[in-house]
C-alpha positions as CSV (number, residue, x, y, z in Angstrom):
1,M,131.4,128.2,71.9
2,T,129.5,125.5,73.7
3,K,130.9,124.6,77.2
4,H,130.7,120.9,78.0
5,V,130.7,119.9,81.7
6,A,129.2,116.4,81.2
7,P,131.4,113.6,82.7
8,K,134.0,112.1,80.4
9,A,135.9,109.0,81.6
10,K,139.6,108.7,80.9
11,T,139.1,105.3,79.2
12,T,139.6,105.5,75.5
13,A,137.3,103.9,72.9
14,A,140.0,101.4,72.0
15,A,140.5,100.3,75.6
16,F,136.7,100.0,76.0
17,A,136.5,97.9,72.9
18,K,139.2,95.6,74.3
19,E,137.1,95.2,77.5
20,L,134.1,94.3,75.4
21,Q,136.1,91.6,73.5
22,E,137.5,90.2,76.7
23,N,134.0,90.1,78.3
24,L,132.6,88.3,75.3
25,K,135.4,85.8,75.4
26,Y,135.8,85.2,79.2
27,T,132.2,86.0,80.4
28,Q,130.0,85.2,77.5
29,G,132.1,82.5,75.9
30,V,131.7,83.8,72.4
31,T,133.9,85.4,69.8
32,P,132.9,88.8,68.3
33,E,131.9,87.0,65.2
34,Q,129.5,84.7,67.1
35,A,128.2,87.4,69.4
36,T,124.6,88.6,69.2
37,T,123.4,92.1,70.2
38,A,122.3,90.6,73.6
39,D,125.8,89.2,74.1
40,V,127.3,92.7,73.4
41,Y,124.8,94.3,75.8
42,V,125.8,92.0,78.6
43,A,129.5,92.5,77.8
44,A,129.0,96.3,77.9
45,A,127.0,96.2,81.1
46,T,129.7,94.1,82.8
47,A,132.3,96.6,81.6
48,V,130.4,99.6,83.0
49,R,129.9,97.8,86.3
50,R,133.6,97.3,86.5
51,H,134.3,101.0,85.9
52,L,131.8,102.0,88.6
53,M,133.0,99.5,91.2
54,D,135.7,101.6,92.8
55,S,133.3,104.5,93.3
56,W,130.6,102.1,94.6
57,M,133.0,100.7,97.2
58,Q,134.2,104.2,98.2
59,T,130.7,105.5,98.5
60,Q,129.8,102.7,100.9
61,H,133.0,103.2,102.9
62,D,132.4,106.9,103.2
63,M,128.7,106.4,104.2
64,I,129.6,104.0,107.0
65,N,132.6,105.9,108.3
66,G,131.6,109.5,107.5
67,N,129.5,112.0,109.3
68,T,126.8,112.4,106.7
69,K,123.4,110.9,107.5
70,A,122.3,108.4,104.8
71,V,118.8,108.1,103.3
72,G,117.0,104.7,103.3
73,Y,114.3,105.1,100.6
74,L,111.7,102.4,101.3
75,S,109.4,101.9,98.3
76,A,107.2,99.1,96.9
77,E,108.2,100.3,93.4
78,F,111.3,101.4,91.6
79,L,110.5,102.3,88.0
80,M,114.2,102.2,87.0
81,G,113.9,102.0,83.3
82,K,116.8,100.5,81.2
83,Q,120.1,100.9,82.9
84,L,122.9,100.7,80.4
85,E,122.4,104.0,78.6
86,N,121.8,105.9,81.8
87,A,124.9,104.4,83.4
88,L,127.0,105.2,80.4
89,L,126.0,108.8,80.5
90,N,126.5,109.2,84.2
91,A,129.9,107.4,84.0
92,G,131.1,109.5,81.0
93,L,131.4,106.4,78.8
94,T,128.8,107.1,76.1
95,D,131.3,108.1,73.3
96,Q,133.6,105.2,74.1
97,F,130.7,102.8,74.0
98,N,129.4,104.1,70.7
99,K,132.8,103.8,69.0
100,A,133.7,100.5,70.6
101,V,130.4,98.8,69.6
102,T,130.5,100.2,66.1
103,K,134.1,98.8,65.8
104,L,132.7,95.4,66.7
105,G,130.2,95.7,63.8
106,F,127.0,96.5,65.9
107,E,124.7,99.5,66.0
108,P,124.9,101.2,69.5
109,K,121.1,101.7,69.5
110,D,120.5,97.9,68.8
111,V,122.7,97.1,71.8
112,I,120.9,99.5,74.0
113,D,117.6,98.1,72.9
114,A,118.7,94.6,73.7
115,E,118.2,95.3,77.4
116,Y,114.9,94.2,79.0
117,E,113.4,96.9,81.2
118,P,113.2,95.8,84.8
119,G,109.6,95.0,86.0
120,L,109.9,96.8,89.3
121,G,107.4,99.6,89.1
122,N,104.1,100.7,87.7
123,G,103.6,104.5,87.6
124,G,104.3,107.7,89.4
125,L,105.2,106.1,92.7
126,G,108.0,104.0,91.1
127,R,109.1,106.8,88.9
128,L,109.5,109.1,91.9
129,A,111.5,106.5,93.7
130,A,113.9,105.9,90.8
131,C,114.4,109.6,90.1
132,F,115.0,110.3,93.8
133,I,117.7,107.8,94.2
134,D,119.3,109.0,91.0
135,S,119.2,112.5,92.3
136,L,120.6,111.6,95.7
137,A,123.6,109.9,94.0
138,S,124.1,112.9,91.7
139,I,124.2,115.5,94.5
140,G,126.4,113.2,96.6
141,V,123.9,112.2,99.3
142,P,124.6,108.6,100.5
143,A,121.5,106.4,100.1
144,F,120.1,103.0,99.9
145,G,116.9,102.3,97.9
146,Y,115.1,99.4,99.5
147,G,112.4,97.3,97.8
148,I,111.5,93.9,96.3
149,Q,113.1,92.1,93.4
150,Y,109.8,91.1,91.7
151,R,110.2,87.9,89.6
152,Y,107.5,88.8,87.1
153,G,107.0,92.5,87.8
154,I,103.6,94.1,87.2
155,F,102.3,92.5,83.9
156,K,102.6,92.8,80.2
157,Q,99.4,94.1,78.5
158,R,97.9,93.6,75.1
159,F,94.4,93.9,73.6
160,D,92.7,91.1,71.8
161,E,90.6,91.4,68.7
162,Q,87.5,92.4,70.7
163,G,89.5,95.2,72.4
164,K,89.6,93.4,75.8
165,Q,92.7,93.8,77.9
166,V,94.8,90.6,78.3
167,E,97.4,90.5,81.0
168,T,100.4,88.2,80.9
169,P,103.5,87.8,83.2
170,D,106.4,90.1,82.6
171,Y,109.4,87.7,82.3
172,W,112.0,90.5,82.6
173,L,114.5,88.1,84.3
174,S,114.1,85.4,81.7
175,N,117.4,86.4,80.0
176,E,120.7,87.2,81.5
177,E,120.5,90.1,83.9
178,P,124.0,91.6,84.4
179,W,123.3,94.5,86.8
180,G,122.0,92.8,89.9
181,H,124.5,91.3,92.3
182,V,123.0,88.5,94.5
183,D,124.5,88.6,98.0
184,Y,123.6,85.4,99.8
185,G,125.9,86.3,102.7
186,R,123.8,89.3,103.7
187,D,120.5,87.6,103.9
188,Q,117.9,88.3,106.6
189,R,115.3,86.2,108.4
190,V,111.7,87.5,108.2
191,N,109.2,85.9,110.5
192,F,105.4,85.6,110.3
193,G,102.4,84.3,112.2
194,G,102.4,82.6,115.6
195,K,101.5,84.2,118.9
196,V,102.8,86.5,121.6
197,V,103.5,85.1,125.1
198,E,104.6,86.5,128.4
199,E,108.1,85.5,129.5
200,N,109.8,87.0,132.5
201,G,107.6,90.1,132.4
202,K,108.2,90.7,128.7
203,R,106.1,90.2,125.6
204,V,107.8,87.6,123.3
205,W,106.8,86.8,119.7
206,K,106.7,83.1,118.9
207,P,106.4,83.1,115.0
208,D,105.1,80.1,113.1
209,W,107.1,80.4,109.9
210,A,109.8,82.4,108.3
211,V,111.3,83.2,104.9
212,R,114.8,84.1,103.8
213,A,115.3,87.6,102.4
214,V,118.2,87.5,99.9
215,P,119.5,90.9,98.7
216,V,120.1,91.8,95.1
217,D,122.2,94.9,94.7
218,Y,122.1,97.4,91.8
219,M,124.4,100.3,91.3
220,V,122.9,103.8,91.1
221,P,125.6,106.0,89.6
222,G,125.4,109.7,90.2
223,Y,125.8,112.2,87.3
224,N,129.2,113.9,87.5
225,S,129.5,113.3,91.2
226,G,131.8,110.3,91.6
227,R,129.2,108.7,93.8
228,V,127.5,105.4,93.3
229,N,124.6,104.5,95.7
230,T,122.9,101.2,96.1
231,L,119.4,99.9,95.2
232,R,119.0,96.8,97.4
233,L,116.0,94.7,96.4
234,W,114.9,91.6,98.4
235,T,113.9,88.3,96.9
236,S,112.1,85.7,99.1
237,K,113.4,82.2,99.5
238,S,112.4,79.2,101.6
239,Y,114.5,77.8,104.3
240,D,113.1,74.4,103.3
241,E,113.1,74.5,99.5
242,F,112.9,70.7,98.9
243,D,111.4,67.8,100.9
244,L,113.3,64.8,99.7
245,L,111.2,62.3,101.7
246,T,108.0,63.6,100.2
247,F,109.5,63.6,96.7
248,N,110.6,60.0,97.1
249,K,106.9,59.2,97.8
250,S,106.2,60.5,94.3
251,E,104.4,63.5,95.9
252,Y,106.3,65.9,93.7
253,L,104.2,69.0,94.0
254,D,104.1,68.7,97.8
255,A,107.9,68.3,97.9
256,V,108.3,71.9,96.6
257,K,105.3,73.5,98.3
258,P,107.3,75.4,101.0
259,Q,109.5,76.8,98.2
260,V,106.5,78.0,96.2
261,E,104.8,79.5,99.2
262,A,107.9,81.4,100.3
263,E,108.7,82.7,96.8
264,N,105.2,83.9,96.2
265,I,106.1,86.9,98.3
266,S,108.4,88.3,95.7
267,K,106.7,87.0,92.6
268,I,104.7,90.0,91.3
269,L,104.0,93.6,92.1
270,Y,100.6,94.3,93.6
271,P,99.0,90.8,93.6
272,E,95.2,90.7,93.2
273,D,93.8,91.6,96.6
274,S,90.1,90.9,96.1
275,T,90.5,87.6,98.1
276,P,91.6,87.0,101.7
277,Q,94.7,85.2,100.4
278,G,95.6,88.1,98.1
279,K,95.2,90.6,101.0
280,A,97.5,88.5,103.1
281,L,100.1,88.2,100.4
282,R,100.2,92.0,100.0
283,L,100.7,92.5,103.7
284,E,103.4,89.8,103.7
285,Q,105.2,91.7,100.9
286,Q,105.1,95.0,102.7
287,Y,106.4,93.5,106.0
288,F,108.9,91.3,104.2
289,F,110.9,94.1,102.6
290,V,110.8,96.7,105.4
291,A,111.8,94.1,108.1
292,A,114.7,92.9,106.0
293,S,115.7,96.5,105.3
294,I,115.6,97.7,108.9
295,H,117.8,94.8,110.0
296,D,120.1,95.4,107.1
297,A,120.6,99.0,108.0
298,I,121.5,98.0,111.6
299,R,124.0,95.5,110.2
300,V,125.5,98.2,107.8
301,F,125.9,101.0,110.3
302,Y,126.9,98.8,113.3
303,P,129.1,96.1,111.7
304,G,130.0,93.3,114.0
305,Q,128.3,94.8,117.1
306,D,126.1,92.5,119.2
307,K,124.9,95.4,121.4
308,P,125.0,98.6,119.3
309,D,124.0,101.9,120.8
310,L,120.9,102.4,118.7
311,T,120.1,105.7,120.2
312,T,122.4,107.0,117.5
313,F,120.4,105.2,114.7
314,P,118.6,108.4,113.6
315,S,121.9,110.1,113.1
316,K,123.1,107.3,110.8
317,I,120.1,106.9,108.5
318,N,116.6,108.4,107.9
319,F,114.0,106.2,106.3
320,Q,111.7,107.9,103.7
321,L,108.4,106.0,103.5
322,N,107.3,106.3,99.8
323,D,103.5,106.1,100.3
324,T,101.9,103.7,102.9
325,H,103.3,100.4,101.7
326,P,106.4,100.5,104.0
327,V,104.6,102.1,107.0
328,I,104.6,98.7,108.8
329,G,108.2,99.6,109.3
330,I,107.3,101.9,112.2
331,P,106.0,99.2,114.5
332,E,108.7,96.9,113.2
333,L,111.5,99.3,114.4
334,M,109.7,99.6,117.7
335,R,109.6,95.8,118.0
336,V,113.3,95.4,117.1
337,L,114.4,98.1,119.6
338,M,112.3,96.8,122.5
339,D,112.3,93.0,121.9
340,E,115.7,92.4,120.4
341,Y,117.8,95.2,122.0
342,G,116.0,95.8,125.3
343,Y,115.0,99.5,125.0
344,D,112.0,100.7,126.9
345,W,108.9,102.0,125.1
346,N,109.7,105.7,125.5
347,T,113.3,105.4,124.3
348,A,112.2,103.2,121.4
349,W,109.5,105.7,120.4
350,G,111.9,108.6,120.5
351,I,114.3,106.7,118.2
352,T,111.6,105.6,115.8
353,T,109.9,109.0,115.3
354,K,113.3,110.6,114.5
355,T,114.0,107.9,111.9
356,F,111.0,108.0,109.6
357,N,109.5,110.6,107.2
358,Y,106.4,110.0,105.0
359,T,105.5,110.9,101.4
360,C,101.8,110.8,100.8
361,H,100.8,110.2,97.2
362,T,97.0,110.5,97.3
363,L,94.4,113.0,98.1
364,L,91.4,110.6,98.0
365,P,90.4,109.6,101.5
366,E,89.2,106.2,100.2
367,A,92.6,105.6,98.7
368,L,94.5,105.9,102.0
369,E,95.5,102.4,102.9
370,V,93.9,100.6,105.8
371,W,94.5,97.0,107.0
372,P,92.0,94.8,108.9
373,A,93.4,94.5,112.4
374,K,92.4,90.8,112.4
375,L,94.7,90.2,109.4
376,I,97.6,92.0,111.0
377,G,97.0,90.0,114.2
378,E,97.2,86.8,112.3
379,L,100.4,87.6,110.4
380,L,102.1,90.0,112.8
381,P,100.6,89.6,116.3
382,R,103.3,91.5,118.1
383,H,103.1,94.4,115.7
384,L,99.3,94.6,116.3
385,E,100.0,95.0,120.0
386,I,102.5,97.8,119.3
387,I,100.2,99.6,116.9
388,Q,97.4,99.5,119.4
389,G,99.8,100.9,122.0
390,I,100.8,103.7,119.6
391,S,97.2,104.4,118.9
392,E,96.2,104.7,122.5
393,Q,99.3,106.9,123.3
394,F,98.3,109.1,120.4
395,R,94.7,109.5,121.7
396,N,96.0,110.5,125.1
397,E,98.5,113.0,123.6
398,L,95.7,114.6,121.5
399,R,93.5,114.9,124.6
400,S,96.4,116.5,126.5
401,K,96.5,119.1,123.7
402,G,92.9,120.0,124.2
403,V,91.6,118.3,121.0
404,S,87.9,117.6,121.0
405,E,86.8,114.0,121.5
406,D,85.1,114.0,118.0
407,Q,88.4,115.0,116.4
408,V,90.3,112.4,118.6
409,E,88.0,109.7,117.3
410,R,88.4,110.9,113.6
411,M,92.2,110.7,114.0
412,R,92.4,107.2,115.6
413,I,95.1,105.0,114.1
414,A,93.5,101.7,115.3
415,T,89.7,101.6,115.4
416,D,87.6,99.3,117.6
417,A,85.9,96.2,116.5
418,D,82.1,95.9,116.4
419,E,80.1,93.6,118.7
420,N,81.0,90.6,116.5
421,G,84.7,91.3,116.7
422,E,84.9,92.5,113.2
423,G,85.5,95.8,111.5
424,A,88.6,97.0,113.4
425,V,91.2,98.5,111.0
426,V,94.6,100.2,111.1
427,R,94.9,103.4,109.2
428,M,98.4,103.3,107.8
429,A,98.6,107.0,106.6
430,Y,97.6,108.1,110.2
431,L,100.3,105.8,111.6
432,A,102.9,107.3,109.3
433,T,101.9,110.9,110.0
434,Y,102.1,110.4,113.8
435,G,105.1,108.0,113.8
436,G,107.4,110.1,111.7
437,S,109.1,113.5,111.8
438,Y,107.7,115.0,108.6
439,V,105.0,114.5,105.9
440,N,105.2,115.8,102.4
441,G,103.1,115.7,99.2
442,V,104.5,115.4,95.7
443,A,104.0,119.0,94.6
444,E,103.3,122.4,96.2
445,L,99.6,122.3,95.5
446,H,99.4,118.6,96.5
447,S,101.1,119.4,99.8
448,E,98.7,122.3,100.5
449,L,95.7,120.1,99.8
450,L,97.1,117.4,102.1
451,K,97.2,120.0,104.9
452,D,93.8,121.6,104.1
453,V,91.8,118.5,103.2
454,T,93.1,115.0,103.4
455,L,95.1,115.3,106.7
456,K,93.5,118.5,107.9
457,D,92.9,117.2,111.4
458,F,96.6,116.3,111.7
459,S,97.9,119.6,110.3
460,S,95.7,121.5,112.8
461,V,97.5,119.8,115.7
462,Y,100.9,119.3,114.2
463,P,101.4,122.1,111.6
464,D,105.2,121.8,111.7
465,K,105.1,118.2,110.5
466,F,104.0,119.2,107.0
467,K,106.7,120.1,104.4
468,N,106.6,120.6,100.7
469,V,108.9,118.7,98.4
470,T,108.3,119.3,94.7
471,N,109.2,116.1,93.0
472,G,110.3,116.1,89.3
473,V,112.1,113.7,87.1
474,T,115.7,113.3,86.3
475,P,116.6,115.5,83.3
476,R,119.3,113.0,82.2
477,R,116.9,110.1,81.6
478,F,113.7,112.0,80.6
479,V,115.3,114.8,78.5
480,R,118.9,114.0,77.6
481,L,118.4,110.3,76.8
482,S,114.7,110.4,75.8
483,N,115.0,113.4,73.5
484,P,118.6,113.8,72.2
485,R,117.5,116.2,69.4
486,M,115.9,118.6,71.8
487,S,118.8,118.2,74.3
488,A,121.3,119.2,71.6
489,L,119.2,122.3,70.8
490,I,118.9,123.3,74.4
491,T,122.7,122.9,74.8
492,E,123.2,125.0,71.7
493,G,120.9,127.7,72.9
494,L,122.3,127.9,76.4
495,G,125.9,127.5,75.3
496,T,126.5,124.8,77.9
497,D,125.3,121.3,78.8
498,A,125.4,122.1,82.5
499,W,121.6,122.2,82.5
500,Q,121.6,118.4,82.7
501,G,122.6,118.8,86.3
502,D,121.0,122.2,87.1
503,L,117.5,122.8,85.6
504,E,117.5,126.4,86.9
505,L,119.7,127.1,83.9
506,L,116.7,126.5,81.6
507,E,115.6,130.0,82.5
508,G,118.2,131.1,79.9
509,L,115.9,129.8,77.1
510,K,113.3,132.5,77.8
511,P,114.9,135.2,75.6
512,L,115.2,132.7,72.8
513,A,111.4,132.4,72.5
514,D,111.7,135.7,70.5
515,D,114.5,134.5,68.3
516,P,113.0,133.5,64.9
517,S,116.1,131.3,64.1
518,F,115.9,129.4,67.4
519,V,112.1,129.0,67.1
520,K,112.5,127.6,63.6
521,K,115.1,125.1,64.9
522,F,112.7,124.2,67.8
523,A,109.9,123.4,65.4
524,K,112.2,121.4,63.2
525,V,113.2,119.2,66.2
526,K,109.6,118.7,67.1
527,Q,108.7,117.6,63.6
528,E,111.7,115.2,63.4
529,N,110.6,113.6,66.6
530,K,107.1,113.2,65.3
531,L,108.5,111.5,62.1
532,A,110.5,109.2,64.3
533,F,107.5,108.2,66.3
534,V,105.4,107.7,63.1
535,D,108.1,105.3,61.9
536,F,108.2,103.5,65.2
537,A,104.4,103.1,65.3
538,K,104.5,101.7,61.8
539,H,107.2,99.1,62.4
540,K,106.1,98.2,65.9
541,Y,102.4,98.1,65.6
542,G,101.7,98.2,61.9
543,F,99.6,101.3,61.7
544,E,100.3,104.6,59.9
545,I,99.9,108.1,61.4
546,N,99.9,111.4,59.5
547,P,102.9,113.3,61.0
548,D,101.2,116.6,60.3
549,T,98.4,115.8,62.8
550,M,98.5,117.1,66.4
551,F,99.9,114.7,68.9
552,N,98.5,115.0,72.3
553,T,99.3,112.3,74.8
554,I,98.7,111.3,78.4
555,V,100.3,108.3,79.9
556,K,98.2,107.2,82.9
557,R,95.9,104.4,83.9
558,L,92.3,105.0,83.1
559,H,90.7,106.6,86.2
560,E,88.6,109.7,86.9
561,Y,91.3,110.8,89.3
562,K,93.7,110.9,86.4
563,R,91.4,113.3,84.5
564,Q,91.6,111.6,81.0
565,S,88.1,112.9,80.3
566,M,89.3,116.5,80.8
567,K,92.2,115.7,78.5
568,I,90.0,114.4,75.8
569,L,87.6,117.4,76.1
570,Q,90.7,119.7,75.7
571,V,91.8,117.8,72.6
572,I,88.3,118.1,71.1
573,S,88.0,121.8,72.0
574,T,91.4,122.5,70.5
575,Y,90.6,120.6,67.3
576,A,87.2,122.4,67.0
577,G,88.9,125.7,67.5
578,I,91.4,125.0,64.8
579,K,88.7,123.9,62.4
580,N,86.4,126.9,63.0
581,G,89.2,129.5,63.0
582,T,89.1,130.6,66.6
583,I,92.5,129.2,67.2
584,D,95.4,130.6,65.1
585,V,97.7,127.7,64.4
586,D,100.4,130.0,63.2
587,K,100.7,131.4,66.7
């Protein structure tokens, strides 16, 4: 007998159907007869949010008032995927939803498909971030995911008749978006530009301009945990959206210029950076969301306190830097501690280094992010001073440890300019490695290569900084929801669905590899999935595939680092082996 431990909400299908009808009436303003699948999707999402609300509020209360340190996951990407189906599963409302939607005369799959996927991520970086915050909620660890609410996401891609890639904006917010809660009352001011002056013996930043960071909150429900964490994304607004005097002079475009310039910061993920303007916009994006997030965390954990004791900050929250995009947060926290709260350098540095950890995603030295010091000085002059101070402190620390001068120079965080004042850069990965407590890769081999190759100089001096964290994907989204046929077979084989929250249980499938009955069922599921894909390809793209061919896929951007050439060679080799008889397909 199969044991089911998946969450099951107490709400009945009839009660959930009533909620949908009320949401259609009072929120959507339509009757069930008038409703479209998009209307029912919004009604269902609204109902699920209501069911999660108490747990969301309780999680925030416990995080602020409890003794458990929270995680602040800082990431330029969150590849969240569609949210309704995942939220239904984690909240234990899937069966109720299916029955309620069917009762209204709709197909559950059509309602699920009506959701537009958020354009908040691109690849492995965003997938890791999304799965991490899902996992944290599922094991009960309080957390905030912090990033940017991109208006147009990355881009939509198609190929023209000549096979050339054509990119268009991803209008993922063009329809009603029921998951994000805009909270104008918790906005943050983010400054840029200007200069640093001396006042009463202190360095004071006098910025030229500022934008308003407005948070948009998304629920992140844990699986069978009763916990709902928060993904807080920042959207950029202008403090001077509209110049009426200019507008009345018929200078209509100039009247909204400040609004456009401010909102550019949160327009798209990874703006083209081949121009000086593009480089500046990318740096603005990075500073924008980490500055807003650091100030937000102080507000969250020290509510109503004008002079909080921030020496306790590392015991409240730890910021995980997902790659180098948020690393500007290290000098930002130093600036906040010294300039806004009056801490001296050493105290501020002690707090900062205990607050950050760093995940490095690349092994290619040329892919490690560097910023021109000149650009940082133009946009963030106080931060450049702090970075240079950190760099000099680091060099002196290395010398005190007996590190050779050649190695000290190789490890410099901020390099010197040439005789023309050009060429000075800031190495963000080096800043993150020195400025945080720990560094990890994204797999055991990756972490070892980081220590032995990419950051070898650092691991030779600070071996205890390097940890391994093997990062996978959530089994709920990427197995249970993506492959329901295989999930059902796994549950049948194991006699329990507990594997959805504990992948170690999959070890129990090993003996079944010698069970002819189970192997036959396994092959049947694989073939059914192939047939489903063939049908999808025909209806979506208009081409036919023989379901008896071998499907071999890799979903990555084209790059030698991603090893597509090796994959293609493997496919060719396998095909040739089947054709010449050296590979026995029956085995």
